[in-house]
mmCIF file as Biopython writes it, N, C-alpha, C and O atoms, coordinates in Angstrom:
data_model
#
loop_
_atom_site.group_PDB
_atom_site.id
_atom_site.type_symbol
_atom_site.label_atom_id
_atom_site.label_alt_id
_atom_site.label_comp_id
_atom_site.label_asym_id
_atom_site.label_entity_id
_atom_site.label_seq_id
_atom_site.pdbx_PDB_ins_code
_atom_site.Cartn_x
_atom_site.Cartn_y
_atom_site.Cartn_z
_atom_site.occupancy
_atom_site.B_iso_or_equiv
_atom_site.auth_seq_id
_atom_site.auth_asym_id
_atom_site.pdbx_PDB_model_num
ATOM 1   N N  . MET A ? 1  ? -66.481 50.601 -154.575 1.0 0.0 1  A 1 
ATOM 2   C CA . MET A ? 1  ? -66.001 49.546 -153.684 1.0 0.0 1  A 1 
ATOM 3   C C  . MET A ? 1  ? -67.084 48.504 -153.457 1.0 0.0 1  A 1 
ATOM 4   O O  . MET A ? 1  ? -67.070 47.782 -152.460 1.0 0.0 1  A 1 
ATOM 5   N N  . ALA A ? 2  ? -68.009 48.437 -154.381 1.0 0.0 2  A 1 
ATOM 6   C CA . ALA A ? 2  ? -69.076 47.445 -154.251 1.0 0.0 2  A 1 
ATOM 7   C C  . ALA A ? 2  ? -68.568 46.059 -154.605 1.0 0.0 2  A 1 
ATOM 8   O O  . ALA A ? 2  ? -67.825 45.876 -155.570 1.0 0.0 2  A 1 
ATOM 9   N N  . ALA A ? 3  ? -68.977 45.106 -153.819 1.0 0.0 3  A 1 
ATOM 10  C CA . ALA A ? 3  ? -68.533 43.727 -154.062 1.0 0.0 3  A 1 
ATOM 11  C C  . ALA A ? 3  ? -69.216 43.167 -155.299 1.0 0.0 3  A 1 
ATOM 12  O O  . ALA A ? 3  ? -70.354 43.516 -155.614 1.0 0.0 3  A 1 
ATOM 13  N N  . THR A ? 4  ? -68.490 42.284 -155.998 1.0 0.0 4  A 1 
ATOM 14  C CA . THR A ? 4  ? -69.054 41.698 -157.213 1.0 0.0 4  A 1 
ATOM 15  C C  . THR A ? 4  ? -70.100 40.644 -156.850 1.0 0.0 4  A 1 
ATOM 16  O O  . THR A ? 4  ? -70.322 40.343 -155.677 1.0 0.0 4  A 1 
ATOM 17  N N  . CYS A ? 5  ? -70.730 40.097 -157.877 1.0 0.0 5  A 1 
ATOM 18  C CA . CYS A ? 5  ? -71.756 39.090 -157.638 1.0 0.0 5  A 1 
ATOM 19  C C  . CYS A ? 5  ? -71.143 37.834 -157.025 1.0 0.0 5  A 1 
ATOM 20  O O  . CYS A ? 5  ? -69.954 37.561 -157.191 1.0 0.0 5  A 1 
ATOM 21  N N  . ASP A ? 6  ? -71.966 37.085 -156.322 1.0 0.0 6  A 1 
ATOM 22  C CA . ASP A ? 6  ? -71.462 35.893 -155.636 1.0 0.0 6  A 1 
ATOM 23  C C  . ASP A ? 6  ? -70.969 34.849 -156.633 1.0 0.0 6  A 1 
ATOM 24  O O  . ASP A ? 6  ? -69.985 34.158 -156.370 1.0 0.0 6  A 1 
ATOM 25  N N  . VAL A ? 7  ? -71.646 34.731 -157.777 1.0 0.0 7  A 1 
ATOM 26  C CA . VAL A ? 7  ? -71.264 33.714 -158.763 1.0 0.0 7  A 1 
ATOM 27  C C  . VAL A ? 7  ? -69.968 34.086 -159.458 1.0 0.0 7  A 1 
ATOM 28  O O  . VAL A ? 7  ? -69.325 33.230 -160.067 1.0 0.0 7  A 1 
ATOM 29  N N  . CYS A ? 8  ? -69.574 35.352 -159.378 1.0 0.0 8  A 1 
ATOM 30  C CA . CYS A ? 8  ? -68.347 35.777 -160.052 1.0 0.0 8  A 1 
ATOM 31  C C  . CYS A ? 8  ? -67.122 35.291 -159.295 1.0 0.0 8  A 1 
ATOM 32  O O  . CYS A ? 8  ? -66.927 35.618 -158.125 1.0 0.0 8  A 1 
ATOM 33  N N  . GLY A ? 9  ? -66.297 34.503 -159.983 1.0 0.0 9  A 1 
ATOM 34  C CA . GLY A ? 9  ? -65.052 34.050 -159.369 1.0 0.0 9  A 1 
ATOM 35  C C  . GLY A ? 9  ? -65.215 32.750 -158.595 1.0 0.0 9  A 1 
ATOM 36  O O  . GLY A ? 9  ? -64.239 32.201 -158.083 1.0 0.0 9  A 1 
ATOM 37  N N  . LYS A ? 10 ? -66.445 32.260 -158.509 1.0 0.0 10 A 1 
ATOM 38  C CA . LYS A ? 10 ? -66.649 31.013 -157.773 1.0 0.0 10 A 1 
ATOM 39  C C  . LYS A ? 10 ? -66.348 29.796 -158.638 1.0 0.0 10 A 1 
ATOM 40  O O  . LYS A ? 10 ? -66.543 28.657 -158.214 1.0 0.0 10 A 1 
ATOM 41  N N  . GLY A ? 11 ? -65.870 30.048 -159.860 1.0 0.0 11 A 1 
ATOM 42  C CA . GLY A ? 11 ? -65.561 28.948 -160.770 1.0 0.0 11 A 1 
ATOM 43  C C  . GLY A ? 11 ? -64.251 28.278 -160.410 1.0 0.0 11 A 1 
ATOM 44  O O  . GLY A ? 11 ? -63.541 28.759 -159.527 1.0 0.0 11 A 1 
ATOM 45  N N  . PRO A ? 12 ? -63.910 27.182 -161.070 1.0 0.0 12 A 1 
ATOM 46  C CA . PRO A ? 12 ? -62.672 26.451 -160.811 1.0 0.0 12 A 1 
ATOM 47  C C  . PRO A ? 12 ? -61.441 27.268 -161.164 1.0 0.0 12 A 1 
ATOM 48  O O  . PRO A ? 12 ? -61.390 27.870 -162.237 1.0 0.0 12 A 1 
ATOM 49  N N  . GLY A ? 13 ? -60.459 27.300 -160.290 1.0 0.0 13 A 1 
ATOM 50  C CA . GLY A ? 13 ? -59.233 28.044 -160.572 1.0 0.0 13 A 1 
ATOM 51  C C  . GLY A ? 13 ? -59.269 29.438 -159.989 1.0 0.0 13 A 1 
ATOM 52  O O  . GLY A ? 13 ? -58.308 30.196 -160.119 1.0 0.0 13 A 1 
ATOM 53  N N  . PHE A ? 14 ? -60.372 29.780 -159.349 1.0 0.0 14 A 1 
ATOM 54  C CA . PHE A ? 14 ? -60.479 31.114 -158.758 1.0 0.0 14 A 1 
ATOM 55  C C  . PHE A ? 14 ? -60.958 31.029 -157.317 1.0 0.0 14 A 1 
ATOM 56  O O  . PHE A ? 14 ? -61.793 30.195 -156.965 1.0 0.0 14 A 1 
ATOM 57  N N  . GLY A ? 15 ? -60.414 31.902 -156.504 1.0 0.0 15 A 1 
ATOM 58  C CA . GLY A ? 15 ? -60.813 31.893 -155.093 1.0 0.0 15 A 1 
ATOM 59  C C  . GLY A ? 15 ? -61.102 33.295 -154.603 1.0 0.0 15 A 1 
ATOM 60  O O  . GLY A ? 15 ? -60.865 34.270 -155.317 1.0 0.0 15 A 1 
ATOM 61  N N  . HIS A ? 16 ? -61.612 33.399 -153.393 1.0 0.0 16 A 1 
ATOM 62  C CA . HIS A ? 16 ? -61.921 34.714 -152.837 1.0 0.0 16 A 1 
ATOM 63  C C  . HIS A ? 16 ? -61.381 34.840 -151.420 1.0 0.0 16 A 1 
ATOM 64  O O  . HIS A ? 16 ? -61.602 33.969 -150.578 1.0 0.0 16 A 1 
ATOM 65  N N  . ASN A ? 17 ? -60.680 35.922 -151.173 1.0 0.0 17 A 1 
ATOM 66  C CA . ASN A ? 17 ? -60.169 36.164 -149.826 1.0 0.0 17 A 1 
ATOM 67  C C  . ASN A ? 17 ? -61.052 37.195 -149.135 1.0 0.0 17 A 1 
ATOM 68  O O  . ASN A ? 17 ? -60.819 38.397 -149.258 1.0 0.0 17 A 1 
ATOM 69  N N  . ILE A ? 18 ? -62.059 36.732 -148.413 1.0 0.0 18 A 1 
ATOM 70  C CA . ILE A ? 18 ? -62.989 37.639 -147.750 1.0 0.0 18 A 1 
ATOM 71  C C  . ILE A ? 18 ? -62.535 37.929 -146.327 1.0 0.0 18 A 1 
ATOM 72  O O  . ILE A ? 18 ? -62.216 37.009 -145.574 1.0 0.0 18 A 1 
ATOM 73  N N  . SER A ? 19 ? -62.505 39.206 -145.959 1.0 0.0 19 A 1 
ATOM 74  C CA . SER A ? 19 ? -62.089 39.590 -144.617 1.0 0.0 19 A 1 
ATOM 75  C C  . SER A ? 19 ? -63.309 39.780 -143.713 1.0 0.0 19 A 1 
ATOM 76  O O  . SER A ? 19 ? -64.445 39.581 -144.142 1.0 0.0 19 A 1 
ATOM 77  N N  . HIS A ? 20 ? -63.064 40.162 -142.470 1.0 0.0 20 A 1 
ATOM 78  C CA . HIS A ? 20 ? -64.170 40.382 -141.544 1.0 0.0 20 A 1 
ATOM 79  C C  . HIS A ? 20 ? -64.982 41.601 -141.963 1.0 0.0 20 A 1 
ATOM 80  O O  . HIS A ? 20 ? -66.126 41.779 -141.546 1.0 0.0 20 A 1 
ATOM 81  N N  . SER A ? 21 ? -64.371 42.429 -142.789 1.0 0.0 21 A 1 
ATOM 82  C CA . SER A ? 21 ? -65.061 43.640 -143.242 1.0 0.0 21 A 1 
ATOM 83  C C  . SER A ? 21 ? -65.834 43.372 -144.525 1.0 0.0 21 A 1 
ATOM 84  O O  . SER A ? 21 ? -66.302 44.300 -145.185 1.0 0.0 21 A 1 
ATOM 85  N N  . HIS A ? 22 ? -65.966 42.073 -144.880 1.0 0.0 22 A 1 
ATOM 86  C CA . HIS A ? 22 ? -66.699 41.680 -146.093 1.0 0.0 22 A 1 
ATOM 87  C C  . HIS A ? 22 ? -66.022 42.244 -147.330 1.0 0.0 22 A 1 
ATOM 88  O O  . HIS A ? 22 ? -66.674 42.728 -148.255 1.0 0.0 22 A 1 
ATOM 89  N N  . ARG A ? 23 ? -64.678 42.168 -147.322 1.0 0.0 23 A 1 
ATOM 90  C CA . ARG A ? 23 ? -63.926 42.650 -148.482 1.0 0.0 23 A 1 
ATOM 91  C C  . ARG A ? 23 ? -63.553 41.466 -149.352 1.0 0.0 23 A 1 
ATOM 92  O O  . ARG A ? 23 ? -62.691 40.668 -148.984 1.0 0.0 23 A 1 
ATOM 93  N N  . ARG A ? 24 ? -64.198 41.348 -150.508 1.0 0.0 24 A 1 
ATOM 94  C CA . ARG A ? 24 ? -63.910 40.205 -151.386 1.0 0.0 24 A 1 
ATOM 95  C C  . ARG A ? 24 ? -62.832 40.569 -152.401 1.0 0.0 24 A 1 
ATOM 96  O O  . ARG A ? 24 ? -62.985 41.518 -153.169 1.0 0.0 24 A 1 
ATOM 97  N N  . THR A ? 25 ? -61.748 39.810 -152.397 1.0 0.0 25 A 1 
ATOM 98  C CA . THR A ? 25 ? -60.673 40.056 -153.361 1.0 0.0 25 A 1 
ATOM 99  C C  . THR A ? 25 ? -60.411 38.779 -154.145 1.0 0.0 25 A 1 
ATOM 100 O O  . THR A ? 25 ? -60.215 37.708 -153.570 1.0 0.0 25 A 1 
ATOM 101 N N  . ASN A ? 26 ? -60.412 38.909 -155.463 1.0 0.0 26 A 1 
ATOM 102 C CA . ASN A ? 26 ? -60.207 37.716 -156.302 1.0 0.0 26 A 1 
ATOM 103 C C  . ASN A ? 26 ? -58.752 37.260 -156.270 1.0 0.0 26 A 1 
ATOM 104 O O  . ASN A ? 26 ? -57.848 37.988 -156.678 1.0 0.0 26 A 1 
ATOM 105 N N  . ARG A ? 27 ? -58.545 36.046 -155.779 1.0 0.0 27 A 1 
ATOM 106 C CA . ARG A ? 27 ? -57.183 35.495 -155.706 1.0 0.0 27 A 1 
ATOM 107 C C  . ARG A ? 27 ? -57.103 34.249 -156.566 1.0 0.0 27 A 1 
ATOM 108 O O  . ARG A ? 27 ? -57.920 33.337 -156.437 1.0 0.0 27 A 1 
ATOM 109 N N  . ARG A ? 28 ? -56.114 34.219 -157.445 1.0 0.0 28 A 1 
ATOM 110 C CA . ARG A ? 28 ? -55.984 33.054 -158.326 1.0 0.0 28 A 1 
ATOM 111 C C  . ARG A ? 28 ? -55.156 31.982 -157.639 1.0 0.0 28 A 1 
ATOM 112 O O  . ARG A ? 28 ? -54.928 30.916 -158.211 1.0 0.0 28 A 1 
#
């Protein structure tokens, strides 16, 4: 359940839904 690198998914066309629990989920 380790979060991916910060640069991962930060590109165009990709977003991240981070919760208060620091849960990063890749959302297109």
